[in-house]
N, C-alpha and C positions, 0 to 999 in steps of 0.2 A: 197350851203357847200362853205365856203370861205377859206382864209388862217386861220391857227393857229397859233397864237402867244401865248409866254411866256412872260412876261414882270417880272425881278427880279430887287427889290430894297434892297441891302444890307445895312444896319444901325448897328449902334453902340449897337442896345438894340433888333433889331429885324430885321428878311428878309421877306419883304413885295412881295407877287408874285400877279401875276394876269395874269388871262386867256383871250385871246381876239379870237372871230370869226368875223374876218376882223376886222373890227373896233366896233364891239358888245361887251362890257365886259360880259364874261359868268360866273367868278371866280374870286374873289378877297381875298387874306388870308394874314393876319398877324402872321408870328411866333415869337413869342417871345424868346428872352434868357436873362438869367441871368447874372448878373456880374461875379459870380462864373464859368459858363461855357465858357464866354469869356474868361477869367482870364486863363484857361487852354492853350491858345496859347500864344506862345512868339511873334510871329508875326500875322498882319492881314491876310495876304496870307496863311499862315497855317490854317485858317479859312474854306478854300474852300471845300474841300472834307468833312469837317463836315455840312456847308452850303448844299452843293448839296445834300446828304444823305434825308435833313430834308425836302428840296424841292420837292424831288422824292418821297418822303412817303407821304407827305401832297397831292401829287399830285394823288397818286395810292389810297389813303382814299376817295377821291372824284370822283375816277373811270375813272379817264383820263387814258388816252394811250399817253405815250411820243412818240411813232411813228409816230403818227398822227400830230405832230408839223412840221409845215413850216418855223418856226424861233422862234430864242432867243434873246433874247434884255435884257439889263441890264447895271445898273450904276456899275463901275469897283469898286471892292475893293484896291484905291490905283492903280498907273499905274503899278508897279511889276506886278499884278497880269495877264495883258497882256502879257507881254514879259517872264514871268516865264512859262506860262501856255499853250503858242502855239505852 
């Protein structure tokens, strides 16, 4: 059993997630977002908690325990996300 890695790619109309066991993909999902859902947020950074909950729910529905993760990587939602959330 290798490292469990979660990759997150937040886009303008979806959030793509993938799980890897070392280099082997084990799950890939696209979580779609409507324009109305996105419009609720005045700034991109305001979407963070909403998207995080969607990712956690999707992982739980696929019987994945986030406590087993070795690493989480992702493309940032604007550079402010790193500065505001660390």
